[in-house]
N, C-alpha and C positions, 0 to 999 in steps of 0.2 A: 541192928543199928550200930553195934560195936564194929562189925566188919566193914560197914559203910564209912565209919568215921576215919578209918586208916587211909583209904585212897583220897578222901576229902582233905584230910590233913596234909597228905603228900602233895596234893594239887595246890593247896594254899601255900605250902612252903616253896613249891616250884615257882608259883606266881610272884611270891615275895622276892625270891632270888633273882628272877627275871627283871623285876622292877628295880631292884638295887643295881643290877648290872647295867640296865638301861640308864639309870640315873648317873652312875659313875661314868659311863661312856659319854653321856650328854655333857657332864661337867668337864671331862677332859677335852671334848670338842670345843666347848665354849671358853676354855682356858688356853686354847691355841693362840699363837702370836703370828699375825700376818703382816707383812710389809706392804702397805698400800702403795706408797711411792716415796721417793727421796729427791732432794734438790741439792746440788753442789753449787756453792757460791762462786761466781766469777767476778772478781773485782774489776773496776774500770781500767782501761788501758793505760791511763796516765799514772797508774801505780806500778807498772812494770819496771823492774830494775835491770838495766842493761849492765854489761861489763864495765863500760866507762863510768856509769853512775856508781857502781860498786867500788871502783878504784877511787873515785872522788870522795866517796863516803869514808873509806879507810884512811885516805890522806888527810882528811879533816881532823882525825883523831891524833892530836899532837903527842899523845902518850906512846904511839907506835913509832919505833925507830926502824931503820932499814932492815934489821934481822926479822922483826915482827911482821913487817909488811911482806917480805919475801915468803915467810912462813904462811901468812894468810893467803897469799895469791896461789901458792902451791896447793894448799887445801882446796881453794876454790876450783882450781883446774881439775881436781880429782873428785869433786863432790857429785858430779853427774847431773848438775842443774843447767838448764838452758837460760836464755835471756828473756824468757816469757813468764818468769815467776814474779810475785808481788810482795811489796813491803808497805808498811803503814805510811799514811800521808805525812805525818810529823817527821819521820826519818828522812823521807825523800825531800822534804822541804828544808832540810838542814838544821832541824831543831832537836837532833838526837840527844844533845846534852841537857836539854831543858824540857823533856816530855812531861806533860801534866796528867793528872787524873782524868781531866776532860778528854785528852787525846785517847786514852784507853777506852773511855765510854763511847767516843765517836767511832773508834775502830770496831767495837762490838755492835753498835747500832747499825752501821753500814752493812754488816753481815746479816743480822737477823731480820731486818726490815725487808731486804731483798729476797733472801732465801725462803722465809716463811710465807711471804706474799705469793711467791711462785708455787710453793707447795699447796697452799690453799686453792689457788687458781687451777692447778692440775687435778686436784682430787674432788673439788666441789664442796669440801667441808670448810667451816669457819672457826674462829677462835672460841665461840660459845659452845662448839661441839666437843672441845677437848676436855677429857676427864683427868688426864695425867700429863704433867709437863716436867721434863727432865732436861736440865742444861748442864753441860760439862765444859768447863774452861779451867785449865790447869793453873795459870800464873796470875789470874786476876780475880779477886774475890771481894768486891766492894760491899758496902752496906747502904741501902738494902741490897739483897743478893740479886744476881742477874735474872734468876727465875722470876722474882717479884717485879723487876723492871719490865720484863717481857709481858707478864700478866697485866701489868698496869697499862702498857702501851696498847695492847689489844683488847682491853676490857674483858678479860676472861671471867668465867663464872666464879662465884664465891666458894664453891665446893671443889674447885680444881685442886688436885693433889700435886703440889709443886716441890721438886727436888733440885738442889743445887750441888753439883759434884765438882770438887776442886782438888788439886794436888795429886791426881791419879795418873798424870802423864799421858803418853800417847795411847794407852790402853783404855781410856775412859769411855769410849763409845760403847764397848761391850759391857762395861760396868753399868752404864745407863740402860742398855737393853736388858740386863739382868734385873735391874730395879723394875722396869716395865713388866717383865714376865712374872715377877713375884706379885706385883699388884694385880695383874690379870688373874692369877690363880686365886688370890685372896678374895677377889670380888666376884668370882664365878658363882652362878651362871650369868650374872649381869654383864653385858658387853661393855668393853672399855675401848676408848679411843685415846691414843697416847702420842704426844709430840716430843721428839728427841732432837735437841740441838747440840751439835758438836763443833767446837771451834777452838782457836787459841788467840789470845790477845797478846801481841808481841811487844807492845810499847813498854809495859812494866819490866820486861826481861831483857831489854837492850843492854848489852855489856860493852863497856868502853875501856876495859882494862887490858893488861898485857899477858895474863896467864894463858898459856897456850891451850891447856885443856878446856878453858872456858871460851876460847875463840872459835871452836868448832861449830857451835850453834849459829854463829853469824853466817856461816857458809851453807847452812842446811835449812833452817826454819824460815818459812814463808807464810804469808796470809792465805787463809782459806777457811772453809767451814761447810757444814752440811746440815740440812734439816730433814728428818724422816718422820713419816706418819705411820703408826702401827695400830692394829686393832685385834681384838679377840672375838669379834662378831663373825661367826661362820657364814652368815648370809653375805658378807662382803669378801669371802674367800675367793670367789670367782674373779673379782676385780683386782685382787692383790697380785703384786709381782712375784713375791716369794713367801714361803712359809718357814718359820723357824723350827727346826727339828730338835736341836740340842745346843746348849750353851754351857761351856766349862771354863772355870777360872783357876789359874795356878799362880802361886806366889812363892818365890824362892828367897825371900828376904832373910831367912835364917843364915844364909851364907854371906860372909863378910864381903867377898869380892862382888857378888851380885847386888848386895844392898848398896854398895858405894859406886856402882857402875855409872850412875847419873846422880849427881849430888849438888844441891844448892848450898853454896857457902860463900864466904868472903875471901878475896885474894889477899896478897901481902899488902896491898894498898887500901884494904877495907872496902873494896868495890864488890858488890854482890853479883854473882853469876852462877851459871850451871856448869859444873865440871863434868866432862865426859871422859871416863877412864878407859884404858886400853882393854880392860876385861869385858867390855860391853858385848862384842860378838859371842864370846864364850857364855856369858850370862844369858843371852837371848836363846842360844841353842839349848842350854840346860833347862830354862823355863819352858821352852817349847816341848822338850822331851817329857817334862813333868806333866804338862798339859795333855800330851798325846796319850800318856798312860791311862788317863781317865776317859778321854773322848773316843779312843780307838774302838772299844767294844760297841759303840753306838753307830759308827760310820763305816766300818769295814764289813764285807760280806762274810758269811759263815765259813766259806772255804779258806779265806785268808786268815781268819781267826784260828781255824784248826791247824793251819800250817805254822802259825806263830806258836800255838800251844805245843805242837810237836817239837819245834826247835828248842823251846824252853825246857821240855822234858829231856831232850837229847843233851842239852847243855848241863843240866843238873846231874845226869847219869854219867857224863863223860869225866874221865879222870885226867884228861889232857887239859891243856890251856883253854880257857873259855874262848869260844869263837863269837864273832859278831853276828847279831840277829838283825836282819834287815826287815823293815816294815814297808810294804808296798802300799803307800797311801793312795796311789792312783786306782787301786781296785775298788775304792769306795768314794773317791772324790774326782769330779770332772774338772773343776776349776779351783785355783788357789788364789785367794784374795788376801795378799800379805801386806802388812803395814810397810809403806815406802819410807822407812826411817833413814836409810842411808845405804851406800854401796856395800859396805862391809857386812852389814846385817843380812842383806838380801843374798850376798854371795855365801855367807856362812850357812844360812838355812837351805839354800840350794844344794850345797855340797854335802851337808850332813844328813839330809833326808831324801836324797836321790831324785831331786826335781830337775827338769830340763830348763833350757833357756826360755822356751815357750811358756812354761809354767810361771816363771817369774817375770816374763815380759810386761804384763800389766803394771806390776809394782815398779819395775825399773823405768818404764815410760812415764808413769805418774810422777816419780821423783824428778825426771827430766823436765816435764812440762810445768809442774806445780810446786816442786820442792817438797820438803817435809812439812805438811800442814797439821802436824800433831794428830790428835784423836780423829780428825775428819778424814785423814788420808785414805783409809780403807774404802770410803764411799767414792772417792775419785777413782780408785782402782776398780771398784765394781762398775762405775760408770764407763770406764775404758772397755771392759768386757762387753757391756751392753752396746756401746757405740760401735764396736767391732762385730756385733751380731753373733757373738759366741754363746750367749745364754739361751738355751732352748728348753722347751717344756720337759720336765723330768730330770734336768741336770741337777747336780749337787755341787754347791759352792762352799768351800771351807774358808771362812774369814778368820784371820789371825792378827792379833794386835800385840804389840810389846810396849811396856812402859816402865818407868823408873820404879825401883822398889826391891827386887826386879819382878815384874809381872808378865805373864803371857795369858791372854784370854782368847778363846776361840769359840766359834759357833758354826753350825752346819745349816745352810739354807737349802730348801727344795724350790726349784724354779717352777712356778705355776703355769707360765705361758711363755711363748717366744718373745724375747725382748729386743728392741732395736732403737730405743730412744738415745740420741747422740748427746743430749744434755750439755754439760760444759765443754765437751770435746767437739761440738758441732763445727767449729771453724778451723779445726786442725787435725781431726782424726785421720784424714787421708794421708797426712804426712808421716804417720806412725805405723809401724815402729821405725825409728831412725837407726841408721847403721852404727852410729857412734854417739855416745852421750857426752863426749868431751865438748867443752865450750870452745868453738872455733875462734871466737873473738879474743880469746886469751893469748893468741899467737903474738899479737903486737906488744904484749907485756912479757914475752918469754924471757927477756933479759933480766926480769926481776925474779924469775924462777929457776934460772940455770945455776945460780950460786948454791952449791951443796955444802957450804960450810956449816949450816945448821941442820942438825938431825931432827927430822919430823916424823921418823918412822915409828916412834913409840906410841903415837896416838892414832887409833883407827877412826874412820868416819862413821857416824851413827847411821 
């Protein structure tokens, strides 16, 4: 009997270990995050801002003298935006000096009513199916919060977990995804359906002063937004567009120049605005490098990691001056979904991390067509890739966002199936990529930009 007890005990232990391993694997499987679908908001055509409308808007501001107007037009000519971007109704109607709280609410409502309705129609789910709601808007934080406003509008369940994210800048989309992923892990093995809304309300941040570092935002930020539906249910994995493999956040706020790269403050006339410092591209590269240090081990193949390890060992053993170690991101990434924050940031990332013009094309074209739509911009970039039918099953997409603070958040997506939905690009995708992102209609205002008496070289474009 004693001899028999040993194998029985070993068999029992093996069964227990097998059960624990199966349970752990099942739990991991049910805590996966799948992107079912996303919808990018396309405002109505009557909200498009042409060059003539932009000039009229600037000239209505009596605070701006001739030097400030010339500076503003030169910035506009370099911003990389077309005449197809959108502004809030109140600004286009000439009420920029007296925008109200209701104007901001109307701007928000127009986005989420359109985008969320489209998302539910595409997926077949409804508001009562949502377990987690995350809303990120940087500049507008009313009471009750916007998450409550959306929950009230759609009559969501009493037990919906609602989160309202503000003040996180253009990187807030991936902050929201991080919240969703953590909730999914905490609630595993119960499946979770999450709705993420990313947008910016521009009305509260409209700047009417003359501080040049605060005027940059007028040339870049435009209306837009995206709604995404995610789930941890493996049974829906086959329907999903993509699967989230890894999400990493980095914050370099400890550095003074990075912390102050984008800063909300009052100017000399006590007018509040967002100051954009010339250190911004450098801060973006630093934050991206800090982010890559953590995400690279999870996205690069073994052979590339071994090469990097070898180079690091050689560097430590070398008595000569340290040599540059290049990371070939393309060995583990098929597509780069970069935040379309501005020409200077796109160029800095391209130069410092060995990317090609094709790699940054989706970001550059998104900036041209939609402008900087803050946290939602990466969804328009992703939609561009999909509209161009570049996303194939098995491809890996690195999504990178930058935000004030200074933050860089990134995540790796695995594409589950071939994607070809043209989404918000349906009416213009055949026109892209354009040969030049310069605004041709600015030629008739060239006389306002040829006077070089004012030096505007000290401030980069976001």
